[in-house]
C-alpha positions as CSV (number, residue, x, y, z in Angstrom):
1,X,28.0,6.7,22.8
2,X,24.9,7.2,25.1
3,X,22.1,4.7,25.2
4,X,18.5,5.9,24.8
5,X,15.1,4.5,25.5
6,X,12.3,5.6,23.2
7,X,8.6,5.1,22.5
8,X,6.5,5.9,19.4
9,X,2.8,5.9,18.6
10,X,0.3,7.4,16.2
11,X,-3.4,7.6,15.6
12,X,-5.6,8.6,12.7
13,X,-8.1,10.7,14.7
14,X,-11.2,11.4,12.7
15,X,-9.4,11.9,9.4
16,X,-10.1,9.8,6.3
17,X,-6.4,9.0,5.9
18,X,-3.2,9.0,7.9
19,X,-0.9,11.9,6.6
20,X,1.7,11.7,9.4
21,X,4.9,9.6,9.1
22,X,7.9,9.1,11.3
23,X,11.2,7.2,11.7
24,X,13.5,6.4,14.7
25,X,17.0,5.2,14.0
26,X,20.2,4.4,15.9
27,X,23.1,6.1,14.2
28,X,26.4,4.2,13.6
29,X,29.1,5.2,16.1
30,X,31.7,5.6,13.4
31,X,29.6,8.4,11.8
32,X,30.3,10.7,14.8
33,X,27.0,12.5,14.2
34,X,24.9,11.6,17.3
35,X,23.4,8.4,18.8
36,X,19.7,8.5,17.9
37,X,17.8,10.2,15.0
38,X,14.1,10.9,15.3
39,X,12.1,12.3,12.3
40,X,8.5,13.3,12.2
41,X,6.5,14.8,9.2
42,X,2.9,16.0,9.0
43,X,1.7,15.9,5.4
44,X,-0.5,18.3,3.4
45,X,-1.7,18.4,-0.2
46,X,-5.0,16.6,-0.7
47,X,-6.0,13.0,-1.2
48,X,-2.6,11.8,-2.5
49,X,-0.2,14.5,-1.6
50,X,-0.2,14.6,2.2
51,X,0.6,11.0,2.8
52,X,3.1,10.9,0.0
53,X,4.9,14.0,1.2
54,X,5.3,12.9,4.7
55,X,6.6,9.4,3.7
56,X,9.0,11.0,1.2
57,X,10.3,13.4,3.8
58,X,11.0,10.8,6.4
59,X,12.5,8.3,3.9
60,X,14.8,10.9,2.3
61,X,15.9,12.4,5.6
62,X,16.9,9.1,7.1
63,X,18.6,8.0,3.9
64,X,20.5,11.2,3.5
65,X,21.6,12.1,7.0
66,X,24.5,9.7,7.3
67,X,25.6,10.2,3.7
68,X,26.1,14.0,3.9
69,X,29.6,15.3,4.2
70,X,29.4,17.8,7.0
71,X,31.7,18.9,9.9
72,X,29.0,19.4,12.5
73,X,25.6,17.9,13.3
74,X,23.7,21.2,12.6
75,X,25.4,21.5,9.2
76,X,24.4,17.8,8.5
77,X,20.8,18.5,9.5
78,X,20.7,21.6,7.4
79,X,22.1,20.0,4.3
80,X,19.8,17.0,4.7
81,X,16.7,19.3,4.9
82,X,17.7,21.1,1.8
83,X,18.0,17.7,0.0
84,X,14.6,16.7,1.2
85,X,13.1,19.9,0.0
86,X,14.6,19.5,-3.5
87,X,13.2,15.9,-3.7
88,X,9.8,17.2,-2.6
89,X,9.7,19.6,-5.5
90,X,10.8,17.0,-8.0
91,X,8.1,14.6,-6.8
92,X,5.4,17.2,-7.0
93,X,6.5,18.0,-10.6
94,X,5.9,14.5,-11.7
95,X,2.1,15.0,-11.4
96,X,1.2,18.7,-11.1
97,X,-2.5,18.1,-11.3
98,X,-2.8,15.6,-8.5
99,X,0.2,16.8,-6.3
100,X,-0.4,20.5,-6.4
101,X,0.1,21.9,-2.9
102,X,2.0,18.8,-1.8
103,X,4.3,19.3,1.2
104,X,4.7,18.7,4.9
105,X,6.1,20.0,8.2
106,X,9.3,18.3,9.2
107,X,10.9,17.9,12.7
108,X,14.2,16.1,13.1
109,X,16.0,15.5,16.4
110,X,19.5,14.1,17.0
111,X,20.3,12.9,20.5
112,X,24.0,12.9,21.3
113,X,26.2,12.7,24.4
114,X,26.5,16.5,24.5
115,X,22.7,17.0,24.3
116,X,19.9,17.6,21.8
117,X,20.1,19.0,18.3
118,X,17.1,19.7,16.1
119,X,15.9,21.2,12.8
120,X,12.2,22.0,12.2
121,X,10.0,23.6,9.5
122,X,6.3,24.1,10.3
123,X,4.3,23.7,13.5
124,X,5.1,20.2,14.8
125,X,6.2,20.9,18.5
126,X,9.3,19.7,20.2
127,X,9.2,19.7,24.0
128,X,11.6,19.2,26.8
129,X,10.0,17.9,30.0
130,X,12.1,18.9,33.0
131,X,11.2,18.9,36.7
132,X,7.5,18.5,36.0
133,X,7.2,21.3,33.4
134,X,7.0,21.2,29.6
135,X,9.2,23.6,27.7
136,X,8.6,24.2,23.9
137,X,12.0,24.2,22.3
138,X,11.4,24.8,18.6
139,X,9.7,27.7,16.9
140,X,6.0,27.5,15.8
141,X,5.8,28.4,12.1
142,X,2.0,28.7,12.2
143,X,0.2,32.1,12.2
144,X,-1.0,31.5,15.7
145,X,2.6,32.4,16.9
146,X,2.1,35.9,15.4
147,X,-1.3,36.2,17.0
148,X,0.3,35.2,20.4
149,X,2.8,38.1,20.0
150,X,0.0,40.5,19.2
151,X,-1.9,39.3,22.3
152,X,1.2,39.8,24.5
153,X,1.6,43.3,23.0
154,X,-2.0,44.2,23.8
155,X,-2.9,44.7,20.2
156,X,-5.7,42.1,20.2
157,X,-7.5,40.0,22.8
158,X,-6.8,36.3,23.5
159,X,-10.4,35.6,22.4
160,X,-9.9,37.2,19.0
161,X,-6.7,35.3,18.5
162,X,-8.3,32.0,19.5
163,X,-11.1,32.5,16.9
164,X,-8.9,33.9,14.1
165,X,-9.7,31.9,10.9
166,X,-6.0,31.7,9.8
167,X,-4.5,30.9,13.3
168,X,-3.4,27.4,12.1
169,X,-2.1,28.5,8.7
170,X,1.5,27.5,8.1
171,X,4.0,30.2,7.4
172,X,6.7,27.6,6.3
173,X,6.6,24.1,5.0
174,X,8.7,21.6,3.0
175,X,7.1,22.0,-0.5
176,X,10.1,22.2,-2.9
177,X,9.9,26.0,-2.8
178,X,12.1,28.4,-0.8
179,X,12.0,27.5,2.8
180,X,10.7,30.7,4.4
181,X,11.4,29.7,8.0
182,X,13.8,27.1,9.4
183,X,14.5,26.6,13.1
184,X,18.1,25.3,13.5
185,X,20.1,26.0,16.7
186,X,23.8,25.8,16.1
187,X,24.6,24.5,19.6
188,X,23.3,21.4,21.4
189,X,20.7,21.8,24.2
190,X,22.3,20.2,27.2
191,X,20.2,17.6,29.0
192,X,19.9,16.8,32.7
193,X,19.1,13.7,34.6
194,X,15.4,13.0,34.4
195,X,14.8,15.0,31.2
196,X,12.3,13.7,28.7
197,X,12.0,14.7,25.0
198,X,8.7,14.7,23.1
199,X,8.1,15.3,19.4
200,X,4.6,15.5,18.1
201,X,2.4,16.4,15.2
202,X,0.0,19.3,15.9
203,X,-2.9,16.8,16.4
204,X,-1.6,16.4,20.0
205,X,-2.5,20.0,20.8
206,X,-6.0,18.8,21.7
207,X,-4.2,18.4,25.0
208,X,-2.8,21.4,26.9
209,X,0.9,21.6,27.8
210,X,-0.1,21.2,31.5
211,X,-2.0,18.0,30.7
212,X,0.9,16.6,28.7
213,X,3.4,17.5,31.5
214,X,1.3,15.8,34.1
215,X,1.1,12.6,32.0
216,X,4.9,12.5,31.5
217,X,5.4,13.1,35.2
218,X,3.3,10.2,36.3
219,X,3.8,7.9,33.4
220,X,6.2,5.4,35.2
221,X,3.4,4.7,37.5
222,X,0.8,4.3,34.7
223,X,0.0,1.0,33.0
224,X,1.2,1.7,29.5
225,X,3.9,3.5,27.6
226,X,4.3,7.3,27.4
227,X,3.0,7.6,23.8
228,X,0.0,5.4,24.3
229,X,-0.9,7.3,27.4
230,X,-0.9,10.6,25.3
231,X,-2.8,9.0,22.4
232,X,-5.5,7.6,24.8
233,X,-5.9,11.0,26.4
234,X,-6.4,12.7,22.9
235,X,-9.0,10.0,22.0
236,X,-10.9,10.6,25.2
237,X,-11.7,14.1,24.1
238,X,-13.6,12.7,21.1
239,X,-13.2,15.8,19.0
240,X,-15.3,15.5,15.8
241,X,-12.5,16.9,13.6
242,X,-9.5,15.4,15.4
243,X,-6.4,15.6,13.3
244,X,-3.9,12.8,12.9
245,X,-1.7,12.4,16.0
246,X,1.9,11.2,16.1
247,X,4.1,11.3,19.2
248,X,7.8,10.3,19.7
249,X,9.4,10.1,23.1
250,X,12.9,9.6,24.3
251,X,15.1,9.6,27.4
252,X,18.6,8.6,28.3
253,X,18.4,4.9,29.4
254,X,20.3,5.5,32.6
255,X,17.8,8.1,33.7
256,X,14.6,6.1,33.7
257,X,13.2,3.6,36.1
258,X,11.4,1.7,33.4
259,X,13.4,0.2,30.5
260,X,10.6,-1.9,28.9
261,X,10.1,0.6,26.1
262,X,13.5,0.2,24.5
263,X,13.4,-0.8,20.9
264,X,16.5,-0.9,18.7
265,X,16.7,0.8,15.3
266,X,13.0,0.7,15.0
267,X,11.0,2.3,12.2
268,X,7.3,2.5,11.5
269,X,6.1,-0.1,9.0
270,X,4.8,1.4,5.8
271,X,7.5,4.0,5.5
272,X,9.4,3.1,2.4
């Protein structure tokens, strides 16, 4: 069993309410399904629905992951996601008037000795920081990914893509309906010495990947933790419509020069 250090943080931005939620848990060795589970959800669905959806998704994912009967970690992730999706639909059906459109993005990562596994629905990014560069690992299920392909093919300009009114529209989310798009690699992504893993809600995209990479590169020399450094940088932009921001960071404990961020079996208060 590998040991991991991790750091977590969130901010509300300029939104009236916090609609992100997350959980970070050590997994029991006897389960044989990884060492550390990180789950992040970004809610949607109005005044009640968004916060309720993200809290439900994190709670149900954590509760279900180690209870699923599965031979492999990817199978376990897939079955857990399907369970969460069913529960989301059932919850929305209890109050169709208030919870219409309720749902969330969901990103779950399992860190194991052989590497990194993940499952994701929506646009919450998963990055690997390696040798000073940030690499997006999971698929972006927002319409901006389609626009990016059209720009690369020369069909539209980058300016048109940047100003498209639907660029942030989700093409897949956990709502209780059929999951249109799910990103689930069947093999672990191997990790190297010095690698860092970062999960985030899309509110962090106020920062460029180059900015995020630079902060992770220099963070051991900065006063603070990786996540607080990122949240402070987002706040410094002072965007008038800044979305909620949640960031989760992890690294193998033997690969870092600063172990002060270790917290065991930690979970955000308020997730029930």
